[in-house]
N, C-alpha and C positions, 0 to 999 in steps of 0.2 A: 587410383592414380589421379584421375580428374578431380575427385573430391579433395584430395590432399593439395593439389595444385591450386584449386580455387580457394581453399582455406588459407594457404600461405600467401597467395596473391592479395587476398583481402587484408591480411595483417600488414603486408608491405605497403599497400596503398594508405592504410591508416597512419603508417609511419611517414607518409609523404614522399615515398620514393618515386611513384609514377601514378598518374591518374588513369592511364590506359594500359591494357595488357601489352607487354613488350618483350623483346628478346632478353632484355636485362632481367626481368622478373622470372622468365622461363629458365634462364641459366641458374639463377639463385635457387629456384625450386628444385631443379635437377640435382644440384650439388647438395642441397639440404636432404633430399630423399636418399641420395647415395650415402651420405654421412650416417643417416639413421639406420640404413641397412648394414653398414659396416659395424656400427655400434651393437646391433642385434647379433651379428655374427660373433663379435668379441664376447658378448655375454654368454652365448651358447658354448663357445670354446672354453670359457672359464668353468662352466658346469661340467663339460666333458673331461677337462683336465683335473679339476678339483674334486669332482664326484658329488659334492653337496652344494647346491646353488647358494643357499643362504649363508654358508660359512666359508666358501672358497676363497674370497679375497682376504678375509681375516686370517685364515689358516696359513696362507702363503706370504703374508706381509711380515717382514722382519722387524717392523716397528711394534712396540707394545701397543695394546689397545688405548692406553692412556695418551701416548704420543700421537696416535692417529687422531684422537679427539682434539688434542691441542692443535694439530695441523689444520684440522677443519675449522676450529675456532679462529685461528689466525686468518685464514682465507676469508671467512665471512665478515669478520670485524674490519679487516683492511679494505676489502672491496666495497663494503657499504660506506665506510668513512671517506674513502677517496672519491667515490661516485658523488656523494653528497657535497664534498668540498669543491670538485672541479666540474661536475656536470658534463655538458657536451664539449668541453674544452679538452677532454681526454677520454681515451678508451684504455683502461688499465685492467689487466688480468693478473690475479695473484694466485700463485701456486706455492704451497708449503709442503715439504717432505722432510721428516726428521728435524723439524724446526729450522730448516734452511729455506729461505723465502726468495722466490723468483718473481720479478715484476716484468711483464711483457706488454706490448701494446704501443699506442701512439699518444703523444701529447703535443700541444700547440707550441710550447716553448720550453727552453732549458730550465727555467725557474720551476715550472710545474714538475718536471722530471726530478729535480733535486728535492723539491718539497715532498713529493710522494715517497722518495727513497728515505728521507729523514723521518717521515712519519712511521714507516714500517720499522726502521732501525730502532725507534723509540718504544716499540711494543715489547713488553717484558718477556714474552715467550719466544721471540725471534732470535735464533742463535746467530745467524748471519743473513745478509741480504745481498742479492745479485740484481742490480738495477739495469735491465736490458730495454728500458723504454726508449722508443725512437722519437725524436723531434721531427714532426712533419704532419701531413694531412691525416685525418682520422680515416681508418680503413673502412671500406664499403661492406655492406651486408654480404655481397658476393665473395669478397676476399675472405671474410670470416667463415663462411660456409665451406670454402675451399680448404682453409686451414683445419676445420673440424673433420673434414673427410680425410685429409692427410694424416691427421692425428689417429683417427680410428683405424686406418689402414695399417699404420705402423704398429699400433697396439695388437692388432690381430696377427701380424707377422711375428711379433715378440712371443705371443702366446704359443705359437706353433714352432718356436725355435727351441730345440733340446738344450738342456743345461742352462737355461736363462730364466731366472725367477721373475717373470713379468709382473707379478703382483707386488713385488718389492721395488717397483719403479713408478715414476710419473713421467708422462710424455706430453710435452706441450709444443704445438706448432703455431708459429706466428710469422706471417709474411713469407711462408715457405721455409723459414729456418726452424730447426727442431732443437728443443732443449730437453735434456735428459736429467732426471734426478733419481736418487735411490740409494740403497744400501747393498753394494755388490763387492765381490772380490775383483782383483785386477783383471783376471781372465774373463769374468762375466762382463765387466765394464767394456773391455775391448770388443767382445762379441756384440753387446748392445749397440755400441757406436757403429759397428760394421753393418748390422741389420738396418739401422736407421739411415745410414749414408747411402745404402743401396736402393732405398725406396724411391720410386719415380716421383719427381716433383720437389725433392728436397734440395735446397740451396746449400745449407751448411748445418753441421751438427755441433752443438755445444753441450758439454757434459759437466754436471755439478754433483758428482757422486760422493758418497761417503765410502771410502775403500776399506774393506775389512780383510783380515787374514782368513785362510782356509779353516783354521781352528775356530775362529769366531763364527764363521759361516755354519760350521757343524753344530756349534753350541746353540746359535739362534734357531736353526732349522729343527734341532732336537726339542728345544723349548716350545716352538710353534706346534709341533706334533703333540707334545704333552698338554699344551693349552687346549688343543682341539679335542683331546680325549676327555676333558672335564665336562661335566653336565652344564648345559646352558640355562637350566631352570631348576628350582628346588625340587628335591625328590617328593613324590606324591606320598601322602600318609594314608595308610589303610584305616 
């Protein structure tokens, strides 16, 4: 614990937060460690529920592997481009699920918010864009650590909620607000919103789900199981 605190403190000092150890740094370190612990618990839960650690998230995700790759590409491209363009004038987080893109964070003025939204809308693989950027002061490291902890806590609760396909969802916390994305039935969507709303520290919940029928759910889940049964490497030749 002392080693981790010293390591994170050193990093924060390099960022210019404080030249002397302070309660601010200790608070940030505590939140960061709590978030890491919650993330580890989430990972363990996925293994327990999914059975196979390496394939649990892919097995339960209702997106095709191709769409998962597209979503990751959108996130990487957009975050890199927006950070390069705006630098310390903005803190922009990009989340993409089923090619629906969510922008959260803070920007210095309305023009940056609009420009960031227009850039993502112009990306060829972005199906729709939800611009939830807030015009105001850039969030502190402590606030971001608190959001990370809240995010991990809700993810863990989702994993242990029966009849909720947690790996077919994305959960983003920003400024105490929680944004939900995913491919769910109407009943699953209502349950997910209820779980998130009941978590301590949540201000408001916003849902951007793709709602599917029970028949489509059965088809996707059946296909997921079929995909999981396929070999992940070529058969060995004797």
